[in-house]
Backbone bond lengths (Angstrom), bond angles and torsions (degrees), N, CA, C in turn:
res aa  C-N    CA-C-N  psi(-1)  N-CA   C-N-CA  omega(-1)  CA-C   N-CA-C  phi
1 M - - - 1.479 - - 1.426 110.68 -
2 K 1.338 121.03 -32.07 1.470 124.60 -178.12 1.561 106.68 -65.52
3 A 1.325 118.48 -38.15 1.453 122.00 178.18 1.386 111.03 -63.28
4 M 1.240 123.79 -47.01 1.531 132.21 178.17 1.649 107.49 -56.94
5 A 1.321 115.27 -50.18 1.513 113.93 179.01 1.466 112.21 -69.63
6 Y 1.327 116.88 -30.17 1.515 118.90 173.07 1.519 110.85 -60.22
7 L 1.318 113.56 -50.69 1.527 118.23 -177.35 1.490 109.38 -64.40
8 K 1.242 122.75 -44.14 1.395 128.21 173.54 1.585 110.27 -49.89
9 N 1.320 117.66 -50.78 1.425 120.79 179.67 1.537 111.98 -65.22
10 I 1.255 118.05 -39.74 1.507 121.14 -179.93 1.544 108.25 -69.06
11 S 1.316 119.26 -35.48 1.444 124.24 176.67 1.558 111.01 -62.42
12 L 1.302 117.69 -45.71 1.436 123.96 178.66 1.612 109.41 -66.72
13 V 1.261 119.62 -40.53 1.489 118.14 173.87 1.508 110.38 -62.34
14 V 1.331 119.79 -45.14 1.398 120.16 179.41 1.480 112.55 -60.40
15 I 1.293 118.32 -48.86 1.502 123.60 172.73 1.517 113.84 -48.55
16 F 1.251 110.52 -49.10 1.530 120.82 -176.83 1.618 108.20 -59.68
17 L 1.289 110.90 -47.46 1.606 116.46 -179.03 1.406 111.38 -61.29
18 L 1.266 112.29 -51.35 1.582 118.19 179.53 1.508 111.57 -52.33
19 A 1.416 113.58 -52.36 1.485 114.48 -177.61 1.488 109.32 -63.20
20 A 1.298 118.29 -36.98 1.511 118.00 -172.72 1.591 106.17 -73.11
21 S 1.282 120.87 -36.78 1.449 121.55 172.60 1.399 117.10 -58.02
22 F 1.401 117.43 -46.24 1.410 122.27 -176.64 1.589 109.23 -70.15
23 T 1.278 117.82 -35.26 1.510 122.06 171.33 1.546 111.93 -60.46
24 F 1.165 117.10 -43.86 1.509 123.75 -169.82 1.580 103.35 -70.44
25 F 1.377 116.59 -46.74 1.509 120.03 -176.20 1.494 113.58 -73.74
26 H 1.384 118.95 -20.48 1.455 119.79 -176.86 1.505 113.23 -68.77
27 H 1.343 118.59 136.28 1.452 121.46 179.67 1.484 106.01 -95.68
28 G 1.308 118.53 88.91 1.448 122.78 174.00 1.437 113.05 -76.56
29 W 1.362 116.97 168.91 1.474 119.61 -177.05 1.553 107.01 -76.19
30 A 1.236 117.59 -18.62 1.548 115.71 -178.78 1.465 116.01 -65.26
31 D 1.324 120.11 -20.32 1.507 125.75 170.83 1.423 115.68 -69.49
32 Y 1.344 119.10 -12.08 1.433 123.82 -171.13 1.554 109.98 -113.71
33 D 1.325 116.98 135.63 1.463 125.55 178.53 1.498 112.50 -76.13
34 Q 1.393 114.45 91.26 1.422 119.21 -178.95 1.539 114.19 -74.38
35 E 1.274 117.50 2.24 1.555 120.70 176.37 1.589 104.63 -87.89
36 K 1.312 120.60 -17.00 1.420 123.81 -179.73 1.510 116.92 -110.20
37 V 1.302 115.92 82.30 1.425 119.50 -179.01 1.486 112.57 -77.39
38 L 1.422 112.30 126.39 1.442 122.16 174.32 1.508 111.28 -97.80
39 D 1.295 124.74 111.48 1.384 125.40 -178.80 1.460 107.95 -122.59
40 F 1.311 118.49 111.64 1.509 122.14 -169.76 1.556 114.32 -154.90
41 Q 1.296 112.14 157.52 1.541 118.83 175.70 1.505 106.92 -99.51
42 T 1.305 118.58 132.60 1.363 122.01 177.45 1.621 110.81 -148.22
43 V 1.275 118.08 -175.55 1.536 124.99 177.48 1.555 102.00 -122.90
44 I 1.346 109.14 139.69 1.539 121.37 176.23 1.559 106.44 -67.83
45 E 1.210 121.77 120.13 1.360 127.00 176.98 1.469 114.94 -88.47
46 Q 1.396 112.26 -32.50 1.495 121.68 179.30 1.459 107.63 -166.77
47 S 1.367 121.92 142.90 1.500 125.20 172.57 1.426 112.86 -139.10
48 V 1.298 113.03 153.28 1.461 120.65 -179.94 1.591 104.27 -130.55
49 Y 1.348 118.25 112.24 1.375 123.83 -175.75 1.513 109.74 -100.10
50 E 1.339 115.24 76.13 1.433 118.32 176.65 1.550 113.39 -148.60
51 N 1.223 124.45 165.16 1.505 124.86 -177.69 1.624 107.23 -80.22
52 P 1.308 114.85 151.60 1.373 126.52 20.89 1.478 110.34 -87.75
53 H 1.329 124.93 -25.62 1.474 126.22 176.61 1.552 106.65 -137.60
54 V 1.375 111.19 149.82 1.407 119.29 178.73 1.611 100.06 -80.07
55 L 1.369 112.41 138.06 1.488 117.81 179.88 1.502 110.14 -116.14
56 A 1.260 118.16 154.84 1.347 124.23 170.83 1.481 114.21 -140.04
57 K 1.319 121.99 150.11 1.526 125.56 169.86 1.407 106.37 -105.93
58 V 1.348 118.40 135.32 1.383 123.64 174.17 1.530 111.80 -144.92
59 K 1.266 114.40 161.17 1.515 120.05 177.62 1.532 111.85 -91.59
60 Y 1.316 114.35 127.02 1.473 117.74 -178.87 1.520 100.59 -146.79
61 N 1.407 111.85 128.77 1.486 123.24 179.62 1.455 108.97 55.17
62 G 1.328 128.69 34.86 1.475 125.39 177.17 1.492 112.78 87.56
63 K 1.265 120.56 -1.80 1.491 119.64 -178.16 1.496 110.64 -127.69
64 I 1.402 120.14 155.08 1.395 122.18 177.11 1.534 107.16 -81.97
65 W 1.196 119.66 137.23 1.546 126.93 179.86 1.509 106.31 -125.55
66 T 1.351 111.39 145.95 1.497 122.56 169.69 1.555 105.98 -88.47
67 V 1.337 116.01 127.54 1.362 116.50 173.00 1.610 109.00 -116.67
68 Y 1.409 108.75 129.89 1.586 112.38 179.36 1.549 99.40 -89.54
69 L 1.270 111.42 136.34 1.524 123.49 178.29 1.533 99.43 -109.88
70 A 1.328 112.63 -156.76 1.452 122.70 -176.44 1.545 114.71 -86.94
71 P 1.289 126.31 174.16 1.457 123.37 170.12 1.598 105.26 -66.78
72 T 1.270 114.75 162.43 1.492 117.00 -179.25 1.659 109.69 -67.19
73 S 1.256 118.65 -34.43 1.420 116.75 176.99 1.476 115.42 -57.11
74 R 1.425 115.80 -42.98 1.403 119.99 178.61 1.527 112.29 -69.26
75 M 1.309 113.33 -44.99 1.534 117.05 172.94 1.451 114.87 -50.45
76 T 1.370 116.63 -47.79 1.443 115.88 -179.65 1.588 113.41 -77.74
77 D 1.170 115.56 -27.18 1.504 117.21 170.66 1.443 118.02 -60.15
78 R 1.577 108.70 -31.97 1.526 108.65 179.86 1.565 114.80 -103.98
79 G 1.438 107.79 20.08 1.445 114.45 172.54 1.467 117.46 87.10
80 L 1.318 122.98 14.85 1.392 129.20 -174.01 1.488 109.01 -110.63
81 S 1.319 114.72 99.84 1.503 121.29 -176.78 1.474 110.80 -90.51
82 A 1.395 115.16 166.58 1.530 121.48 172.91 1.465 115.63 -51.81
83 D 1.291 116.51 -42.60 1.416 125.89 -179.16 1.531 115.55 -60.99
84 M 1.367 114.10 -29.59 1.471 120.83 -179.59 1.451 115.53 -75.99
85 I 1.454 114.48 -18.17 1.513 119.19 -179.74 1.514 108.23 -120.83
86 K 1.283 120.64 30.71 1.467 118.23 -175.70 1.557 106.96 -79.79
87 K 1.276 114.57 171.83 1.557 127.17 -178.14 1.596 105.33 -51.91
88 G 1.392 110.77 128.31 1.448 117.97 176.72 1.513 116.84 97.39
89 T 1.403 115.84 -8.29 1.428 120.83 -177.32 1.556 107.02 -78.48
90 S 1.241 113.70 136.97 1.503 124.19 175.11 1.537 108.21 -84.98
91 V 1.369 115.21 124.56 1.495 120.77 175.36 1.382 110.21 -137.67
92 R 1.415 107.32 160.23 1.587 113.58 169.75 1.556 101.90 -110.64
93 L 1.281 117.27 140.36 1.495 123.14 -177.09 1.541 106.25 -123.37
94 V 1.381 111.06 140.28 1.465 116.17 168.66 1.498 103.81 -120.85
95 A 1.300 116.81 112.38 1.458 122.09 -173.26 1.502 114.23 -142.83
96 Y 1.415 112.83 176.60 1.398 118.54 -177.44 1.520 110.36 -126.81
97 P 1.331 119.98 134.44 1.450 114.69 -178.80 1.414 115.71 -77.71
98 H 1.349 120.47 152.38 1.455 125.18 176.83 1.460 106.26 -66.57
99 K 1.428 113.66 143.77 1.414 122.53 -179.03 1.525 113.39 -65.78
100 T 1.352 123.06 -28.55 1.361 122.45 -176.11 1.575 115.67 -124.74
101 V 1.387 109.95 -29.67 1.508 118.00 179.23 1.515 106.30 -85.25
102 K 1.340 114.37 110.75 1.489 118.79 -170.02 1.564 115.89 -66.79
103 T 1.259 119.22 -22.60 1.489 118.25 -177.68 1.566 107.02 -130.72
104 E 1.428 111.36 52.11 1.427 119.00 173.67 1.689 105.23 -137.62
105 M 1.423 114.29 139.96 1.381 117.70 175.81 1.509 107.71 -142.20
106 R 1.349 115.68 169.37 1.420 121.49 -179.47 1.530 107.18 -130.79
107 A 1.283 114.90 118.65 1.501 125.80 -172.28 1.467 110.67 -71.41
108 E 1.297 119.48 126.97 1.567 123.26 170.16 1.510 107.52 -87.21
109 R 1.411 118.68 -32.70 1.427 123.09 176.89 1.446 112.14 -156.60
110 I 1.280 115.75 163.19 1.428 123.53 175.17 1.503 111.48 -140.94
111 Y 1.334 112.41 141.80 1.526 116.47 179.65 1.554 106.48 -115.17
112 V 1.349 117.70 125.96 1.375 124.15 179.72 1.450 104.53 -125.61
113 E 1.436 117.13 124.09 1.371 126.31 -174.75 1.404 114.04 48.58
114 G 1.432 118.36 40.60 1.401 123.67 178.40 1.572 115.45 84.91
115 K 1.258 115.12 -12.98 1.531 120.39 -176.38 1.492 108.18 -91.93
116 K 1.321 116.40 132.10 1.519 127.86 -177.43 1.592 108.28 -86.39
117 F 1.308 112.08 134.86 1.434 117.25 177.34 1.550 106.42 -134.05
118 E 1.323 117.93 109.17 1.482 124.58 176.31 1.504 109.90 -75.79
119 L 1.230 110.98 128.62 1.532 123.15 -173.88 1.587 119.35 -100.84
120 R 1.354 113.29 -16.47 1.444 119.15 -177.56 1.548 110.54 -87.16
């Protein structure tokens, strides 16, 4: 009986730690200042099209920023492929700056060749 109780306690601890780690690493919208809308034209400097979120590096106000886009499944479902946001592509971004990370933003939408893609 003691062994079963011990295993149950260990299982609960493992579940708690896993849940806490996923919560910590998830980039929720609460970390971004949705009162400050950044709406600008730029060029993709670099992009990584993989989960959990597609990332892009862009120049904004003279600095290179990391832009969190949507997960790959959402991007694909909405018609936005990796080739469409490769290095050198001109885009318009509507995004929100991170509250504490000075060169990070989360994109609400992206325009590629004049076509709008909602990312939320």
